[in-house]
C-alpha positions in Angstrom: -5.7 2.3 19.1 -3.1 0.4 17.1 0.0 2.3 16.0 0.0 3.7 12.5 3.6 2.7 12.1 2.8 -1.0 11.8 2.7 -2.9 8.5 -0.8 -3.9 7.4 -2.0 -6.1 4.6 -5.5 -5.3 3.3 -7.1 -8.5 2.2 -10.4 -7.1 0.9 -10.1 -3.4 -0.2 -13.8 -2.9 -0.6 -14.9 -4.1 2.8 -11.9 -2.4 4.4 -12.6 1.0 2.9 -16.3 0.7 3.7 -15.6 -0.1 7.3 -13.1 2.8 7.7 -15.5 5.2 5.9 -18.3 4.3 8.2 -16.0 4.7 11.2 -14.8 8.2 10.2 -18.0 9.5 8.6 -19.3 12.8 9.8 -17.5 16.2 9.5 -15.1 14.4 7.2 -14.0 14.3 3.5 -12.5 11.6 1.4 -10.1 12.1 -1.5 -9.4 9.8 -4.4 -6.5 10.1 -6.8 -6.0 8.0 -10.0 -7.2 7.8 -13.5 -10.3 9.3 -15.0 -12.7 6.9 -13.2 -12.4 9.1 -10.1 -14.0 11.9 -12.1 -17.4 10.4 -11.8 -17.2 11.4 -8.1 -17.0 15.0 -9.1 -20.7 14.9 -9.8 -21.6 14.4 -6.2 -22.8 17.3 -4.2 -20.0 19.2 -2.4 -17.3 17.5 -4.5 -14.2 19.4 -5.5 -11.2 18.7 -7.7 -9.0 21.2 -5.8 -6.6 20.1 -3.1 -7.1 21.6 0.4 -4.9 22.0 3.4 -5.1 18.4 4.5 -6.0 16.4 1.4 -3.4 16.8 -1.3 -2.3 15.1 -4.5 0.4 12.5 -3.9 1.5 11.9 -7.5 2.9 14.9 -9.3 4.0 13.2 -12.5 2.2 11.9 -14.4 -0.6 14.1 -13.0 -3.5 12.0 -11.9 -7.2 13.0 -11.5 -8.1 14.1 -8.0 -11.4 14.6 -6.3 -12.5 15.3 -2.7 -16.0 14.3 -1.6 -17.8 15.0 1.7 -17.9 11.9 3.8 -21.0 11.2 5.9 -23.4 8.3 6.2 -25.5 9.6 3.3 -22.6 9.9 0.8 -21.1 6.5 1.3 -23.5 4.6 -0.9 -23.2 7.2 -3.6 -19.4 7.1 -3.5 -19.4 3.3 -3.9 -21.9 3.5 -6.7 -19.9 6.1 -8.6 -16.7 4.0 -8.4 -18.6 1.0 -9.7 -19.1 -0.9 -6.4 -15.4 -1.8 -6.2 -12.2 0.1 -5.9 -10.5 0.0 -9.3 -6.8 -0.6 -9.4 -6.5 2.7 -11.1 -7.3 4.5 -7.9 -3.8 4.9 -6.5 -4.4 7.0 -3.3 -7.3 7.4 -0.9 -7.2 9.8 2.0 -9.8 10.7 4.7 -9.7 13.8 6.8 -11.9 14.3 9.8 -12.2 17.5 11.8 -9.4 19.0 9.7 -6.9 16.2 10.4 -5.7 13.4 8.2 -7.1 10.3 9.9 -6.6 7.6 7.2 -4.5 7.2 4.1 -4.1 4.3 1.8 -1.4 5.1 -0.7 0.0 3.1 -3.7 -3.0 0.8 -3.9 -3.0 0.1 -0.1 0.7 -1.0 -0.1 1.5 -2.4 3.4 4.2 0.3 4.0 1.8 3.0 2.8 -1.2 2.8 5.1 -1.7 5.4 7.8 -4.3 5.4 10.6 -4.9 8.5 12.7 -6.2 8.6 16.3 -9.9 9.0 15.1 -10.0 5.4 13.8 -11.6 3.6 16.7 -10.4 0.4 18.4 -13.8 -1.1 17.5 -13.1 -0.5 13.8 -9.6 -2.2 14.1 -11.1 -5.1 16.1 -13.8 -5.6 13.4 -11.3 -5.4 10.5 -8.9 -7.9 12.2 -11.5 -10.3 13.5 -13.2 -10.4 10.0 -9.7 -11.0 8.5 -10.0 -7.9 6.3 -6.8 -6.5 7.8 -3.7 -8.4 8.9 -0.6 -7.2 10.6 2.6 -8.2 8.7 5.2 -7.3 11.3 4.1 -9.6 14.1 
């Protein structure tokens, strides 16, 4: 797997997140932090607005809305439907935990210095993102 310490430019946030979500789905949760638009996700079954051991708020002031949703193949379409089919700029931070470990984080609207990949993100996922020009290394 590619190192999480590299700088990445996300060229298409929607396709990027969908690919990563599909790769990590199953025994996983995804958190969204931002303005009130993330609250629509709180209606999904199993959703919580409480932080847990792995998924925590990243902006303390001003306090942003925060929601955690179970991530499996059946919840992905509902998640995208609730956020309007596209990731709003008002969603500041997105994190995914799988099996109790942080495996993906896109902070500060996917800023290149603020993207983290854990070991559970597969090489096939990276290969797909890079070959489809959804993700580009900036430090090459």
